[in-house]
C-alpha positions as CSV (number, residue, x, y, z in Angstrom):
1,M,75.4,5.5,184.1
2,T,73.0,2.3,184.5
3,L,71.9,2.0,180.6
4,A,74.3,3.6,177.7
5,I,72.2,3.8,174.5
6,E,75.2,3.6,171.9
7,P,75.7,3.0,168.1
8,A,75.9,-1.0,168.0
9,D,79.4,-1.1,166.8
10,N,80.3,0.2,170.4
11,A,79.6,-3.3,171.7
12,T,82.9,-4.3,170.7
13,A,84.1,-2.5,174.0
14,T,81.8,-4.5,176.1
15,I,81.8,-7.9,177.9
16,P,79.2,-9.9,176.6
17,I,76.3,-11.3,178.4
18,I,74.7,-14.8,177.5
19,A,71.2,-15.4,179.2
20,I,70.0,-18.9,178.8
21,V,66.7,-20.7,180.3
22,T,68.1,-22.9,182.9
23,G,66.2,-26.1,181.5
24,D,68.8,-25.2,178.1
25,Y,71.7,-25.5,180.3
26,A,72.9,-29.1,179.6
27,N,72.8,-28.4,175.4
28,F,74.6,-25.0,176.0
29,L,77.3,-26.9,178.1
30,A,77.4,-29.9,175.2
31,Q,78.1,-26.8,172.8
32,A,80.8,-25.0,174.9
33,S,84.5,-25.1,174.1
34,E,86.3,-27.3,176.2
35,H,88.1,-24.6,178.3
36,S,84.3,-22.9,179.3
37,R,83.1,-26.4,180.1
38,A,85.9,-27.4,182.2
39,W,85.7,-24.2,184.2
40,L,81.7,-24.2,184.5
41,T,82.0,-27.8,185.7
42,A,84.8,-26.8,188.3
43,T,82.5,-23.9,189.5
44,G,79.5,-26.0,190.3
45,F,77.8,-23.2,188.1
46,K,74.0,-24.5,187.1
47,A,72.6,-21.7,185.3
48,A,69.6,-21.4,188.4
49,P,67.8,-18.2,187.7
50,H,69.3,-15.5,189.0
51,T,73.0,-16.8,189.2
52,H,75.7,-16.0,186.8
53,A,79.1,-17.2,185.8
54,L,82.4,-15.0,184.7
55,L,84.2,-16.8,181.9
56,P,87.6,-16.1,181.9
57,N,89.7,-15.8,178.6
58,A,93.2,-17.3,178.5
59,H,94.8,-14.0,180.1
60,G,92.5,-14.2,183.1
61,S,90.1,-11.4,181.9
62,I,86.3,-11.5,181.8
63,A,85.6,-12.9,178.4
64,Q,81.5,-13.3,178.7
65,I,79.2,-13.9,181.5
66,L,76.6,-16.7,181.3
67,V,73.0,-15.8,183.3
68,G,70.4,-18.4,184.1
69,V,67.1,-17.3,183.3
70,S,63.8,-18.9,184.5
71,A,62.1,-18.2,181.2
72,A,63.1,-16.4,177.9
73,D,62.2,-12.3,178.4
74,D,61.6,-12.9,182.2
75,V,60.9,-9.0,183.1
76,Y,63.7,-9.7,186.0
77,A,66.1,-12.1,184.2
78,L,69.0,-9.8,184.5
79,S,68.0,-8.1,187.6
80,H,70.7,-9.4,190.2
81,L,73.4,-8.3,187.7
82,P,73.7,-4.5,187.9
83,L,74.7,-4.4,191.5
84,A,76.9,-7.9,191.5
85,L,79.1,-7.2,188.3
86,P,82.2,-5.4,188.7
87,P,81.3,-1.4,187.6
88,T,84.6,-0.7,186.5
89,S,83.6,-2.6,183.1
90,R,80.5,-2.3,180.7
91,Y,78.4,-4.9,179.5
92,S,75.9,-5.6,176.5
93,L,73.8,-8.4,175.3
94,G,75.6,-11.3,173.9
95,A,74.5,-13.4,170.6
96,G,72.2,-16.1,171.4
97,S,71.1,-14.5,174.6
98,V,67.1,-15.3,175.3
99,V,66.5,-11.9,176.5
100,S,65.3,-9.0,174.1
101,A,66.9,-5.8,174.4
102,A,63.7,-4.1,175.7
103,T,63.2,-6.6,178.4
104,A,67.1,-6.1,179.3
105,A,66.5,-2.3,179.6
106,L,63.7,-2.7,182.1
107,S,65.4,-5.7,183.9
108,W,68.6,-4.0,184.4
109,E,67.2,-0.7,185.5
110,L,65.0,-2.4,188.0
111,G,67.9,-4.2,189.2
112,A,70.0,-1.1,189.9
113,Y,67.2,0.9,191.7
114,Q,68.4,2.4,194.8
115,F,66.7,4.8,197.0
116,N,69.6,7.4,198.0
117,R,67.4,10.3,199.2
118,Y,68.8,10.0,202.6
119,K,71.7,7.4,202.6
120,K,74.4,6.9,199.9
121,S,74.5,3.9,197.7
122,K,76.3,1.3,198.8
123,R,77.8,1.1,195.2
124,E,77.1,2.6,191.8
125,P,75.6,-0.1,189.5
126,A,77.4,-1.7,186.4
127,T,76.2,-0.3,183.2
128,L,75.0,-2.0,180.3
129,V,75.1,-0.7,176.8
130,L,72.5,-1.2,174.4
131,A,71.8,0.0,171.0
132,A,68.9,2.8,170.4
133,S,65.3,1.7,169.5
134,S,61.9,2.4,170.2
135,D,61.4,-0.4,172.0
136,V,64.1,0.3,174.5
137,T,63.2,3.9,174.8
138,H,59.7,2.9,175.8
139,A,61.5,0.2,178.4
140,Q,63.3,3.2,180.0
141,Q,59.7,5.2,179.8
142,I,58.4,2.5,181.8
143,Y,61.2,2.4,184.4
144,T,60.8,6.0,184.9
145,A,57.4,5.9,186.1
146,I,58.3,2.7,188.3
147,K,61.0,4.6,189.8
148,L,58.7,7.6,190.5
149,T,56.2,5.1,192.1
150,R,59.0,3.4,194.4
151,D,60.6,7.1,195.3
152,L,57.1,8.6,196.3
153,I,56.2,5.5,198.5
154,N,59.8,5.4,200.0
155,T,59.6,9.0,201.1
156,P,58.9,9.8,204.6
157,T,55.8,12.0,205.2
158,E,57.5,14.8,206.8
159,D,58.8,15.1,203.1
160,M,55.8,13.7,201.2
161,G,52.8,15.1,202.8
162,P,49.6,16.5,200.9
163,Q,51.4,19.7,199.7
164,H,54.3,17.5,198.3
165,L,51.9,15.5,196.4
166,A,50.5,18.4,194.7
167,A,54.0,19.9,193.9
168,V,54.6,16.5,191.9
169,A,51.2,16.6,190.0
170,Q,51.8,20.4,189.3
171,A,55.4,19.3,188.2
172,L,53.9,16.7,185.5
173,A,51.3,19.2,184.4
174,T,54.0,21.8,183.7
175,E,56.2,19.4,181.9
176,F,53.3,17.7,179.6
177,G,51.4,20.5,179.2
178,A,48.6,19.4,181.5
179,T,46.0,21.7,183.6
180,F,46.7,21.7,187.3
181,N,43.9,22.4,190.2
182,D,43.8,22.0,193.5
183,W,41.1,22.3,196.6
184,V,42.6,22.8,199.8
185,G,41.3,23.2,203.5
186,D,38.1,24.9,203.5
187,D,37.8,25.1,200.1
188,L,36.6,21.5,199.9
189,L,33.7,22.2,201.6
190,K,32.9,25.3,199.5
191,H,32.9,22.8,196.5
192,S,31.1,20.0,197.6
193,F,34.2,17.5,198.9
194,P,33.0,17.0,202.6
195,A,34.0,13.5,202.9
196,I,37.8,14.5,202.1
197,H,38.0,17.7,204.6
198,A,36.5,15.4,207.5
199,V,39.2,12.8,207.3
200,G,41.7,15.6,206.7
201,R,40.7,18.3,209.0
202,A,42.7,17.3,212.1
203,S,46.1,17.4,210.6
204,H,48.6,20.6,210.6
205,R,49.0,20.3,206.7
206,P,45.4,20.5,205.2
207,P,43.4,18.2,203.1
208,R,43.2,18.6,199.4
209,L,41.7,17.3,196.3
210,I,44.3,17.2,193.6
211,E,43.3,17.3,189.6
212,L,45.3,17.1,187.0
213,Q,43.8,17.2,182.9
214,W,45.5,16.5,180.0
215,G,44.8,15.3,176.0
216,D,42.5,16.5,173.2
217,E,38.6,16.8,174.4
218,S,37.9,14.4,171.4
219,H,40.0,11.7,172.8
220,P,38.0,8.7,175.3
221,R,37.9,10.1,178.4
222,I,39.7,8.1,181.1
223,A,39.7,8.8,184.8
224,I,42.4,7.6,187.4
225,V,41.7,8.2,190.9
226,G,44.7,7.5,193.5
227,K,44.3,7.2,197.5
228,G,46.4,9.6,198.8
229,V,46.6,9.1,202.9
230,C,50.1,10.5,203.1
231,F,50.0,9.0,206.6
232,D,47.7,6.9,208.4
233,T,47.6,7.0,212.6
234,G,44.3,5.0,212.5
235,G,42.5,8.3,213.5
236,L,41.1,8.0,217.0
237,N,40.7,4.2,216.3
238,I,44.5,4.5,216.4
239,K,46.3,1.7,215.0
240,G,49.0,-0.3,217.3
241,A,52.8,0.4,216.6
242,D,52.9,-2.2,214.3
243,G,50.2,-1.2,212.2
244,M,51.1,2.3,212.1
245,R,55.0,1.7,211.4
246,W,54.6,1.7,207.7
247,M,51.9,3.8,206.8
248,K,53.9,6.5,205.1
249,K,53.1,3.9,202.2
250,D,49.3,4.5,202.8
251,M,49.6,7.0,199.5
252,G,50.8,4.1,197.4
253,G,47.4,4.8,194.9
254,A,48.4,8.2,194.7
255,A,52.1,7.3,193.6
256,H,50.6,5.2,190.9
257,V,48.3,7.2,189.3
258,L,51.0,10.2,189.1
259,A,53.2,7.6,187.5
260,L,50.6,6.0,185.0
261,A,50.0,10.0,184.3
262,R,53.6,10.3,183.4
263,L,53.4,6.8,181.2
264,I,50.3,8.2,179.6
265,M,51.6,11.6,178.8
266,A,55.0,10.9,177.9
267,A,53.4,8.1,175.0
268,Q,51.1,10.6,173.7
269,L,48.1,7.9,173.9
270,P,45.1,9.3,172.3
271,I,43.2,9.8,175.6
272,R,41.8,12.7,177.7
273,L,43.2,12.0,180.9
274,H,41.4,12.9,184.2
275,M,43.5,12.3,187.5
276,L,42.2,12.9,191.1
277,I,44.0,12.6,194.1
278,P,42.5,13.1,197.6
279,A,45.6,13.8,199.5
280,V,45.3,13.9,203.6
281,E,46.9,12.6,206.6
282,N,44.7,10.7,209.0
283,A,45.9,12.5,212.2
284,I,44.6,12.8,215.7
285,A,43.7,16.3,217.2
286,G,40.9,17.7,219.2
287,N,38.7,18.1,215.7
288,A,39.6,14.6,214.6
289,Y,36.5,13.0,212.9
290,R,34.8,10.2,215.5
291,P,33.8,6.8,215.5
292,G,30.1,7.1,215.3
293,E,30.0,10.6,213.3
294,V,27.9,10.8,210.3
295,V,29.7,12.2,207.2
296,A,28.2,13.9,204.3
297,T,29.8,13.0,200.6
298,R,29.5,14.9,197.3
299,R,27.2,12.2,196.0
300,G,24.7,12.8,198.6
301,H,24.8,9.5,200.4
302,T,25.8,9.4,204.1
303,I,28.3,7.6,205.9
304,E,28.5,6.4,209.5
305,I,32.0,6.4,210.7
306,G,32.4,2.8,212.3
307,N,36.0,3.2,212.5
308,T,38.4,6.1,211.8
309,D,41.0,3.6,210.3
310,A,38.9,2.8,207.3
311,E,39.5,6.5,206.0
312,G,40.7,5.7,202.3
313,R,37.2,4.5,201.0
314,V,35.9,7.9,202.8
315,V,38.3,9.9,200.9
316,L,37.9,8.2,197.6
317,S,34.0,8.5,197.9
318,D,33.9,11.9,196.9
319,A,37.0,11.3,194.2
320,L,34.9,8.6,192.5
321,A,31.6,10.6,192.8
322,Y,33.4,13.8,191.0
323,A,35.3,11.6,188.4
324,S,31.9,10.0,187.2
325,E,30.2,13.4,186.8
326,F,32.4,13.7,183.4
327,K,31.3,10.5,182.3
328,P,34.4,8.9,181.1
329,E,34.8,5.4,179.6
330,I,36.6,4.0,182.5
331,I,37.3,4.8,186.1
332,I,40.2,3.2,187.4
333,D,41.0,3.9,191.2
334,F,44.2,2.7,193.0
335,A,44.4,2.3,196.7
336,T,46.2,0.9,199.4
337,L,42.9,0.0,200.9
338,T,42.9,-3.1,202.9
339,G,45.0,-5.4,204.6
340,A,42.2,-8.2,204.0
341,A,43.4,-8.1,200.9
342,R,46.7,-9.3,201.6
343,V,45.3,-12.0,203.6
344,A,43.3,-13.3,200.9
345,L,46.2,-12.7,198.2
346,G,49.2,-11.9,199.8
347,P,51.6,-9.1,199.1
348,E,52.5,-9.8,195.7
349,L,49.0,-9.9,193.9
350,P,47.1,-7.1,193.8
351,A,43.3,-7.5,194.2
352,I,41.1,-6.3,191.3
353,F,37.4,-5.6,191.6
354,C,35.7,-4.7,188.1
355,N,31.8,-4.3,187.4
356,N,32.6,-4.4,183.7
357,D,33.9,-7.8,182.3
358,E,35.1,-6.6,178.9
359,W,37.3,-4.2,180.6
360,F,38.8,-6.7,183.3
361,H,39.4,-9.5,180.2
362,K,41.5,-6.5,178.5
363,L,43.4,-5.8,181.8
364,N,43.7,-9.7,182.4
365,I,45.5,-9.9,178.5
366,A,47.6,-7.0,179.3
367,S,48.4,-8.4,182.4
368,T,49.9,-11.5,181.4
369,A,51.6,-10.2,178.6
370,Q,53.4,-7.7,180.8
371,Q,54.1,-10.7,183.8
372,D,52.6,-8.0,186.0
373,P,50.2,-10.3,188.0
374,I,46.7,-9.3,189.1
375,W,43.8,-11.3,190.6
376,R,40.0,-10.7,190.4
377,M,38.1,-10.5,193.3
378,P,34.4,-10.9,193.1
379,L,31.7,-7.4,194.0
380,W,29.4,-10.0,196.0
381,Q,26.3,-8.3,196.3
382,N,24.9,-9.7,199.1
383,Y,28.0,-8.6,201.6
384,N,26.4,-5.4,201.1
385,G,24.4,-5.9,204.3
386,L,27.5,-6.0,205.8
387,I,28.0,-2.3,205.4
388,D,24.7,-1.1,206.0
389,S,23.9,1.7,209.0
390,H,20.6,2.1,210.9
391,I,21.0,5.9,210.8
392,A,23.1,6.5,207.5
393,D,23.0,5.2,204.2
394,L,26.2,3.2,204.7
395,N,28.4,2.4,207.1
396,N,32.2,2.7,206.5
397,S,33.3,-0.4,208.2
398,G,32.1,-3.8,207.1
399,G,33.4,-6.0,210.3
400,P,35.9,-8.3,210.3
401,Q,34.8,-11.0,207.4
402,A,35.3,-10.3,203.6
403,G,36.9,-6.8,204.4
404,A,38.2,-6.2,200.7
405,I,35.2,-7.1,199.2
406,T,32.8,-4.9,201.5
407,A,35.4,-1.9,200.8
408,A,35.1,-2.6,197.0
409,L,31.0,-2.5,197.6
410,F,31.4,0.3,199.5
411,L,33.2,2.2,197.1
412,E,30.5,1.1,194.3
413,H,28.1,2.9,195.9
414,F,29.8,5.9,194.6
415,V,29.8,5.1,191.1
416,P,26.9,5.3,188.9
417,K,25.5,1.8,187.7
418,D,26.2,2.6,184.0
419,Q,29.6,3.6,184.8
420,A,32.6,1.3,183.8
421,W,34.8,1.1,187.0
422,M,37.5,-0.9,188.1
423,H,39.2,-0.8,191.9
424,I,42.8,-2.3,192.3
425,D,43.7,-2.9,196.0
426,V,47.5,-2.5,196.3
427,F,50.0,-3.1,198.8
428,S,52.5,-1.2,197.2
429,W,55.4,-2.5,199.2
430,N,58.1,-5.2,199.2
431,A,58.9,-6.8,202.8
432,K,61.5,-8.7,201.4
433,S,64.3,-8.1,198.8
434,R,64.4,-10.1,195.3
435,P,66.3,-9.0,192.4
436,G,64.8,-6.2,190.8
437,R,62.4,-6.0,193.6
438,P,64.4,-4.7,196.6
439,D,62.6,-3.8,200.1
440,G,60.3,-0.8,200.2
441,G,57.8,0.8,198.0
442,E,56.8,-0.9,194.9
443,A,54.6,-0.4,191.8
444,Q,52.1,-3.1,191.1
445,S,49.6,-3.7,188.1
446,L,50.9,0.0,186.9
447,R,52.5,-1.8,183.7
448,A,49.4,-3.8,183.0
449,V,47.0,-1.1,183.4
450,F,49.3,1.2,180.9
451,A,49.9,-1.9,178.7
452,M,45.7,-2.0,178.7
453,L,45.0,1.3,178.0
454,A,48.1,2.0,175.2
455,A,46.2,-1.2,173.4
456,K,42.7,0.2,173.5
C-alpha cells in the first residue's frame, strides 16, 4: 500500500515528515534542538531539494524525517521518498510541513510508481498515512489517470495494439456508464473515414476509430481526440533503428485522452464528453500506403503523401473532421506528432497550438496553478505554402523547417474556421529518471487540461 487513508489520530503510530523550503533551512536549524542541530551539522545535510535526513531519537530509532523542497507545495516535493525510506515503517506529514495533504498524496504516489507488468518491482514503496479529505481523494483520482497514461505508453505494442486501446475505452465506458462504439477495418471506408484506413491497412491488426460518449446532452459538448498510432515503422519511408526503437509510445495521445476521459467521468464534470481515438499501426506490407499517393479524407480535402512517416496528422484528419460535425465548444487533440516540437522545446514542454485566445488563456492559468508546463506556438499562416501540393489540396509533409507548425497548420484544415480547437504536441516520455518522473511513459499537460475543464 502506498497511501493509507486513516483517521487523523492514527498518525501517532507513524514517523512524521517535516518538509521545509531550502531557503528557510537556516531558520529551522537555529530553532532546532541542540541534539538535532548537532546531528544535521555532522551529517552535512543542507536541505537541498529532493534530499532528506533521518533524525534519530535518544534510543537510535527514527524520530522524524527532514525533507528539503524547492518551493511550498512543489508537486514533486516528496517524490524521492517512497522508494528511499524503509518500507517497514509508516510515515505522515509532520506539523510545520510546507506541503499540503493533497500535494503530498500526489507527490508520494508519483514517486512510488513502478511499471511492473513484465518485471517484478525492486522493492515495495513506503506508506504515507493521510487523513481522508475531498482534496486527497481528488489527488488520488489525478494519480490514477497519470498511472493509466504511463502504463499504456510503457506497454509494448504486442500487448497494446488498436484492439487493446479499444478494450481500455470499452472498460471505461462500462465503468462510468458511457456509450462505446468503434469502426474497424473496411467499416472505416463504409462510414467515410478513408484516411484512417489508408494509414492502418497494412497491419495484420486492422485500423479502428474508437468512440466514447458520456454525459448529459444538455451540458456543453467537449471533444477530445488522441493520436493512437500503436507502432510507427515510418511506413515505406522507413525509420532508422534509433528512430523506430521507442515507437511503441506513438499512441501517447490516445493514452492521454483515455486518462482525461477517466478524470472527467470520475469527477462527474458537467460536460457532454466526446472522445475519439484513430488507432492504427503504421506497418510495412504489400498494401501499405505509398509516398506520392493521394488519400481522400472525411472532410473532402485530398492529401498527397509526401512522407509515409508523417502518418499521425493523416489519421487525425478524419477524427477532427468527425468531431467538428457535432459542433462542440472546443476540440482538444493530443498527439506525439513531431520531432520538431522537441527540437524547439525539448522533452518537457508540450507545444500548444490554439486558434482561440480565450481558451488558451484558461489553459495557461491552469497550467501555472497545476505546475504542469506548456508553451504556446504560433499557427503562422504564411507557412501554409509549405504544405501545398500541385496534385492535391494538401501535402502531409511540410519539409525540414517549422515542422511542428506545419503539422498544426495541416490539422487546422480539418477544423471549421469558427470551431475552437487546441492541438497539444506531447513527447509523452521521460528520457531520464527524476523524482516522481521515472524514465518511460509520461502524462504531460493532462493535469492542466483537466483543471481548465473543471474550472469552466
